[in-house]
C-alpha positions in Angstrom: -42.9 -60.6 21.0 -44.0 -57.8 18.6 -45.4 -55.0 20.8 -43.9 -51.7 19.5 -45.9 -49.5 17.2 -42.8 -47.8 15.8 -39.0 -47.8 16.2 -36.7 -44.9 16.3 -32.9 -45.0 15.6 -30.7 -42.2 16.8 -30.9 -41.0 20.4 -29.5 -37.5 20.1 -31.6 -34.7 21.5 -34.2 -34.7 18.6 -34.6 -38.5 18.7 -35.1 -38.7 22.4 -37.7 -35.9 22.4 -39.7 -37.4 19.5 -39.7 -40.8 21.3 -41.1 -39.1 24.5 -43.6 -37.2 22.4 -44.9 -40.4 20.7 -45.0 -42.1 24.1 -47.1 -39.2 25.5 -49.5 -39.8 22.6 -50.1 -43.5 23.5 -47.7 -45.2 21.1 -45.2 -47.9 22.2 -41.8 -46.9 20.8 -38.7 -49.1 20.5 -35.5 -47.1 20.9 -32.2 -48.0 19.3 -28.8 -46.4 19.0 -25.6 -47.6 17.4 -23.9 -47.1 20.7 -26.1 -49.4 22.7 -25.1 -47.9 26.1 -27.0 -44.8 25.0 -30.2 -46.9 24.9 -29.6 -48.1 28.4 -28.9 -44.6 29.7 -32.0 -43.2 28.0 -34.3 -45.9 29.5 -32.8 -45.4 33.0 -33.1 -41.6 32.8 -35.3 -39.6 30.4 -37.6 -42.5 29.5 -37.9 -43.8 33.0 -41.5 -44.7 33.9 -42.6 -44.6 30.2 -43.7 -47.5 27.9 -40.6 -47.0 25.8 -38.6 -50.2 25.2 -35.0 -50.6 24.1 -33.3 -52.8 21.5 -29.8 -54.4 21.8 -29.4 -54.7 18.0 -31.2 -54.0 14.8 -32.4 -57.6 14.6 -33.8 -57.3 18.2 -35.5 -54.0 17.2 -37.1 -55.5 14.1 -38.4 -58.5 16.1 -40.2 -56.2 18.5 -42.2 -54.3 15.8 -45.8 -54.8 14.8 -46.4 -55.2 11.0 -46.1 -53.3 8.8 -42.9 -52.4 10.6 -42.3 -48.6 10.9 -38.8 -47.3 11.6 -37.8 -43.7 11.9 -34.1 -42.7 11.3 -33.0 -39.6 13.1 -29.3 -39.8 12.3 -26.8 -37.4 10.5 -27.8 -36.7 6.9 -25.8 -38.4 4.2 -23.8 -41.6 4.4 -25.1 -42.6 7.9 -28.7 -42.8 6.5 -27.6 -45.0 3.6 -25.5 -47.2 6.0 -28.6 -47.9 8.2 -30.8 -48.5 5.2 -28.4 -51.1 3.9 -28.3 -52.9 7.3 -32.2 -52.7 7.6 -33.2 -53.9 4.2 -32.2 -57.6 4.7 -34.2 -57.7 8.0 -37.4 -56.3 6.6 -40.2 -57.6 4.3 -42.4 -56.2 1.6 -44.6 -53.3 2.8 -42.4 -52.3 5.8 -41.7 -48.6 6.1 -38.4 -46.7 6.6 -38.8 -43.0 7.5 -35.9 -40.6 7.3 -36.5 -37.7 9.6 -33.1 -36.1 9.3 -32.2 -32.9 7.3 -31.5 -34.9 4.1 -30.9 -33.3 0.7 -34.1 -33.9 -1.3 -32.3 -35.6 -4.2 -31.0 -38.3 -1.8 -34.6 -38.9 -0.7 -35.7 -39.3 -4.3 -32.9 -41.8 -4.9 -33.7 -43.8 -1.8 -37.4 -43.9 -2.7 -36.5 -45.4 -6.1 -34.1 -48.0 -4.6 -36.6 -49.0 -1.8 -39.3 -49.4 -4.4 -37.3 -52.1 -6.2 -37.0 -53.9 -2.9 -40.8 -53.6 -2.3 -40.2 -51.5 0.8 -41.9 -48.1 1.5 -39.7 -45.0 2.0 -40.7 -41.7 3.5 -38.5 -38.6 3.8 -39.9 -36.2 6.3 -38.9 -32.7 7.2 -39.0 -32.1 10.9 -38.9 -28.5 12.3 -39.1 -26.9 15.7 -35.8 -27.8 17.3 -35.8 -29.8 20.6 -38.8 -28.0 22.1 -40.9 -28.7 19.0 -39.7 -32.4 18.9 -40.8 -32.8 22.5 -44.2 -31.0 22.5 -45.2 -30.8 18.8 -43.0 -30.3 15.8 -44.0 -29.3 12.2 -43.7 -32.5 10.1 -43.4 -32.5 6.3 -43.6 -36.1 5.0 -43.2 -37.1 1.4 -42.2 -40.2 -0.5 -44.2 -43.4 -1.1 -47.9 -42.4 -0.7 -48.9 -46.0 0.3 -47.0 -45.5 3.5 -49.1 -42.5 4.6 -52.2 -44.4 6.0 -49.8 -46.5 8.2 -48.0 -43.5 9.7 -50.7 -40.7 9.5 -52.1 -41.3 13.0 -48.7 -41.2 14.7 -47.4 -38.2 12.7 -50.6 -36.1 13.2 -50.8 -37.0 16.9 -47.3 -35.8 17.7 -47.4 -32.7 15.4 -48.1 -29.2 16.7 -51.7 -28.1 16.6 -53.1 -24.7 15.5 -56.5 -23.1 15.3 -59.2 -25.6 16.1 -56.7 -28.4 16.5 -55.5 -28.9 12.9 -52.2 -30.8 12.9 -49.1 -29.1 11.4 -48.5 -32.2 9.4 -50.0 -33.4 6.1 -48.8 -35.5 3.2 -46.6 -33.3 1.0 -46.0 -35.3 -2.2 -43.9 -37.9 -4.0 -40.2 -38.7 -3.8 -38.2 -35.9 -2.1 -41.1 -33.4 -1.9 -41.1 -33.5 2.0 -37.4 -32.7 2.2 -37.7 -30.1 -0.5 -40.4 -28.3 1.4 -38.3 -28.5 4.6 -35.4 -27.0 2.7 -37.5 -24.1 1.5 -38.7 -23.7 5.1 -35.1 -23.4 6.2 -34.3 -20.9 3.4 -37.3 -18.7 4.5 -36.0 -19.0 8.1 -32.6 -17.6 6.9 -34.5 -14.7 5.2 -36.7 -13.9 8.2 -33.7 -13.9 10.6 -31.7 -11.6 8.3 -34.7 -9.2 7.9 -35.0 -8.9 11.7 -31.2 -8.3 12.0 -31.5 -5.5 9.5 -34.4 -3.9 11.4 -32.3 -4.2 14.6 -29.3 -2.6 12.9 -31.4 0.4 11.8 -32.9 0.8 15.3 -29.5 0.6 16.9 -27.4 2.7 14.6 -29.9 5.1 13.0 -32.3 5.7 15.9 -29.7 5.1 18.6 -32.2 3.0 20.6 -30.9 1.0 23.6 -31.5 -2.7 24.2 -34.4 -2.3 26.5 -36.1 0.1 24.1 -35.5 -2.3 21.2 -36.9 -5.2 23.2 -40.0 -3.2 24.0 -40.4 -2.3 20.3 -40.2 -6.0 19.2 -42.7 -6.9 21.9 -45.1 -4.4 20.5 -44.5 -5.6 17.0 -45.3 -9.1 18.1 -48.9 -7.9 18.7 -49.2 -6.8 15.0 -49.1 -8.7 11.7 -45.5 -9.6 12.6 -46.7 -11.9 15.4 -44.2 -14.8 15.2 -41.8 -17.0 17.1 -38.7 -15.2 15.7 -39.9 -11.7 16.7 -40.8 -13.0 20.2 -37.4 -14.6 20.8 -35.7 -11.4 19.4 -37.4 -9.3 22.1 -36.2 -11.9 24.8 -32.6 -11.8 23.4 -32.5 -8.0 23.4 -33.5 -7.7 27.1 -31.4 -10.6 28.3 -28.7 -9.7 30.8 -25.4 -11.5 31.6 -24.4 -12.6 35.1 -22.7 -9.2 35.6 -26.0 -7.4 34.9 -25.1 -5.9 31.5 -26.8 -6.9 28.2 -25.4 -10.1 26.7 -26.1 -9.4 23.0 -23.4 -6.7 22.4 -20.8 -9.2 23.6 -21.6 -11.9 21.0 -19.2 -12.1 18.1 -20.9 -11.0 14.9 -19.8 -13.9 12.7 -22.7 -16.2 11.7 -22.5 -19.9 11.0 -24.7 -22.1 8.8 -25.6 -25.7 8.4 -26.2 -25.4 4.6 -29.9 -25.7 4.1 -30.3 -22.0 3.3 -27.5 -22.4 0.8 -29.3 -25.4 -0.8 -32.4 -23.3 -1.3 -30.4 -20.6 -3.0 -28.7 -23.2 -5.2 -32.1 -24.7 -6.2 -33.4 -21.3 -7.0 -30.5 -20.8 -9.5 -30.9 -24.3 -10.8 -34.6 -23.9 -11.6 -34.4 -20.3 -12.7 -36.6 -18.9 -9.9 -35.7 -15.4 -8.6 -35.5 -16.3 -4.9 -33.3 -13.2 -4.3 -34.0 -12.6 -0.6 -32.9 -16.0 0.6 -29.8 -15.8 -1.6 -28.9 -12.4 0.0 -29.5 -13.8 3.5 -27.0 -16.6 2.8 -24.5 -14.1 1.4 -25.0 -11.9 4.5 -23.9 -14.8 6.7 -20.9 -15.3 4.4 -19.9 -11.6 4.7 -20.4 -11.7 8.5 -17.9 -14.5 8.7 -15.1 -12.3 7.2 -14.8 -10.7 10.6 -11.0 -10.0 10.6 -11.2 -8.6 7.1 -14.1 -6.4 8.0 -12.3 -5.1 11.1 -9.3 -4.2 8.8 -11.6 -2.6 6.2 -13.4 -0.5 8.9 -10.1 1.3 9.5 -9.7 2.6 6.0 -13.1 2.5 4.2 -15.4 5.4 5.1 -19.1 5.7 4.8 -21.3 8.8 4.5 -20.1 11.7 6.6 -22.0 13.6 9.3 -25.5 12.5 8.2 -27.2 12.3 11.6 -30.8 11.2 11.6 -33.0 14.2 12.1 -36.5 12.9 11.4 -39.3 11.8 13.8 -38.1 8.7 15.6 -41.5 7.2 16.4 -42.7 7.4 12.8 -39.3 6.0 11.5 -39.7 3.1 13.8 -43.1 2.4 12.3 -41.5 2.7 8.8 -39.0 0.0 9.8 -41.8 -2.3 11.0 -43.7 -1.9 7.7 -40.5 -2.4 5.7 -39.9 -5.6 7.6 -43.5 -6.8 6.9 -43.4 -5.9 3.2 -40.0 -7.6 2.7 -41.3 -10.7 4.6 -44.2 -10.9 2.2 -41.8 -10.8 -0.8 -39.6 -13.6 0.8 -42.6 -15.9 1.2 -43.9 -15.1 -2.2 -40.5 -16.1 -3.6 -40.3 -19.3 -1.5 -43.7 -20.4 -2.8 -42.6 -19.6 -6.4 -39.7 -22.0 -5.9 -42.1 -24.7 -4.6 -44.3 -24.2 -7.6 -41.4 -24.5 -10.0 -40.1 -27.7 -8.3 -43.6 -29.2 -8.5 -43.5 -28.5 -12.3 -40.0 -29.8 -12.6 -40.6 -33.1 -10.8 -44.3 -33.6 -11.5 -45.3 -33.3 -7.8 -48.8 -32.1 -6.9 -48.1 -29.9 -3.9 -50.9 -28.5 -1.7 -49.6 -25.0 -1.0 -52.3 -24.2 1.5 -51.5 -27.3 3.5 -47.8 -26.4 3.4 -48.6 -23.0 4.9 -50.7 -24.7 7.6 -47.8 -27.2 8.4 -45.6 -24.1 9.1 -48.3 -22.3 11.2 -47.1 -24.0 14.4 -44.3 -26.1 15.8 -41.6 -24.8 13.4 -39.1 -21.9 13.6 -40.9 -19.7 11.1 -44.3 -20.3 12.8 -46.4 -17.1 12.7 -49.9 -15.7 12.3 -48.9 -14.6 8.8 -48.8 -18.2 7.5 -52.6 -18.4 8.3 -53.0 -15.6 5.7 -51.0 -17.6 3.1 -53.3 -20.6 3.7 -56.4 -18.4 3.2 -54.9 -17.0 0.0 -54.5 -20.6 -1.5 -58.0 -21.5 -0.1 -59.3 -18.6 -2.2 -57.4 -19.6 -5.3 -55.7 -23.0 -5.4 -54.0 -22.1 -8.7 -52.6 -18.8 -7.3 -49.5 -17.9 -9.4 -47.9 -15.6 -6.8 -48.9 -14.4 -3.3 -48.4 -10.9 -4.7 -51.4 -11.4 -6.9 -53.7 -12.2 -4.0 -55.7 -9.1 -2.8 -54.7 -9.4 0.9 -51.0 -9.4 0.1 -51.1 -6.9 -2.7 -53.0 -4.5 -0.4 -50.6 -5.1 2.5 -47.6 -4.3 0.3 -49.4 -1.3 -1.1 -50.0 -0.1 2.5 -46.3 -0.6 3.5 -44.8 0.7 0.3 -44.1 4.4 1.3 -42.6 3.3 4.6 -40.5 0.6 2.9 -39.0 3.1 0.5 -38.3 5.7 3.2 -36.6 3.1 5.4 -34.3 2.0 2.6 -33.5 5.5 1.4 -32.7 6.6 5.0 -30.7 3.5 5.6 -28.7 4.0 2.4 -27.9 7.6 3.3 -26.8 6.5 6.8 -24.6 3.8 5.3 -26.4 0.8 6.9 -26.2 -2.5 4.9 -29.7 -3.8 4.2 -29.2 -6.6 1.6 -32.6 -8.3 2.2 -34.7 -5.1 2.6 -33.2 -3.7 -0.7 -33.4 -6.9 -2.7 -37.0 -7.4 -1.7 -37.9 -3.9 -3.0 -36.0 -4.5 -6.2 -37.8 -7.7 -6.8 -41.2 -6.0 -6.2 -40.3 -3.2 -8.6 -39.2 -5.7 -11.2 -42.2 -7.9 -10.8 -44.7 -5.0 -11.2 -43.0 -3.7 -14.4 -44.7 -4.9 -17.6 -41.5 -4.0 -19.5 -38.0 -4.5 -18.2 -34.7 -3.6 -19.9 -34.0 -7.2 -20.8 -34.8 -6.2 -24.4 -31.4 -4.4 -24.4 -29.8 -7.5 -22.9 -31.2 -9.7 -25.6 -29.9 -7.2 -28.3 -26.4 -7.3 -26.6 -26.4 -11.1 -26.6 -27.4 -11.2 -30.3 -24.9 -8.5 -31.2 -21.8 -10.3 -29.7 -22.9 -13.9 -29.9 -25.7 -14.2 -32.5 -27.9 -15.6 -29.7 -31.1 -14.3 -31.4 -34.1 -12.5 -29.9 -37.9 -12.4 -30.3 -40.1 -9.5 -31.2 -43.0 -8.3 -29.0 -45.2 -8.5 -32.0 -44.1 -12.1 -32.8 -43.1 -14.1 -29.7 -41.8 -17.6 -30.4 -40.0 -16.7 -33.6 -36.2 -16.3 -33.1 -34.5 -13.6 -35.1 -30.8 -12.7 -35.7 -29.8 -9.3 -36.9 -26.5 -8.4 -38.6 -25.9 -5.4 -36.3 -22.6 -4.2 -37.7 -23.0 -4.8 -41.4 -20.0 -7.1 -41.5 -21.3 -10.0 -39.3 -22.9 -13.0 -40.9 -26.5 -14.1 -40.8 -25.8 -17.4 -39.1 -27.2 -17.5 -35.6 -26.0 -19.6 -32.7 -28.3 -22.3 -31.3 -30.5 -20.9 -28.6 -30.1 -22.0 -24.9 -31.7 -21.0 -21.7 -29.5 -19.2 -19.2 
């Protein structure tokens, strides 16, 4: 008897929480897991007293679904997704919908969209952000794939998503093929950047200003009432003041070697692939790589010295405000770069992305949720064709206002020997972006000198010229290519 609105496969913590969230919103969900005992446990415990039903097999699950059948996969990205799709395809009929809610690589989603289309099935790849808390009470959802599936899943998706402002759902249709998973990947890259920027601010507070944990927690709490109001700033304050069972602060006891799941790395790789200068996320990924060389760093710390005897002698209160503004300016750069990558991908794949809607999807539910994203939405509302956030008045004025603080923070940090890969790369990008003329003319001359790679003249762009620089080179130029 078909009674379930939707089925979900994969009863790990995210799967269970999304099922309970859908149940709260009035949808009947059929739960399935490859290890069927997990289904029984879930129905006896977490889902007790709900309308959730279980399935003993994929056939059983499919038979319980209303048409068009809607099935969400929340399983490990990669092979597991393909394996389930292969098992589901023979059980489904034209117009049924498979939704991959895992952290899949966007190219896999594009490939799956194409193969499902041939089978007359609809495929959706949806980014899901917000961790277990978000999954339970309102995640940020980023669906993309076969647009015809959207009317059949829109109600469920927008009901369970986080709400902001006057109740707008943090979920909208993103675009074709792998667009949903691409947007989720960029979200995760931005998250890497935000976290590293906060870590750099913490390093400066701790080692330049000599603040203790409670003072730092108080500062982050204060910052959370400013333009920096966000989930990550809020949890940083909580982490800083958290005490261990023995009454001492926990943070200094945690080993300083960071792990990563790979999504930040994918963002940096895409940036290189599509020639977009997303420098801040790249540096955030490399900072994690450097942190994981713990033993090597401990060895190096015994023999490599930094600047000697440069104790901070300025005004602590005003330097703390400088750090806050440096963090805000760098954050603006990171988001500007992230949206540049989205714009480039849209060009590359022919997706029509709604950038304002993407900012709204990230306003709530997800890890990078912040008031700041509302400002990005407003910028794209003002100009849908906006080339860069830095060309919007609100953001250019904000960076202008922070600029002196940003430069002071970095110069002080450099003199004190504090590593600030993301603060510094953000400023370098800003300075590069605002220069009408960069020294790449010399670079082009060098390439032409040693490899006859040709160059264009300012007075005649589009015409490629080769110069015989040494008098004994030939006039034959190499074919041009884009690096």
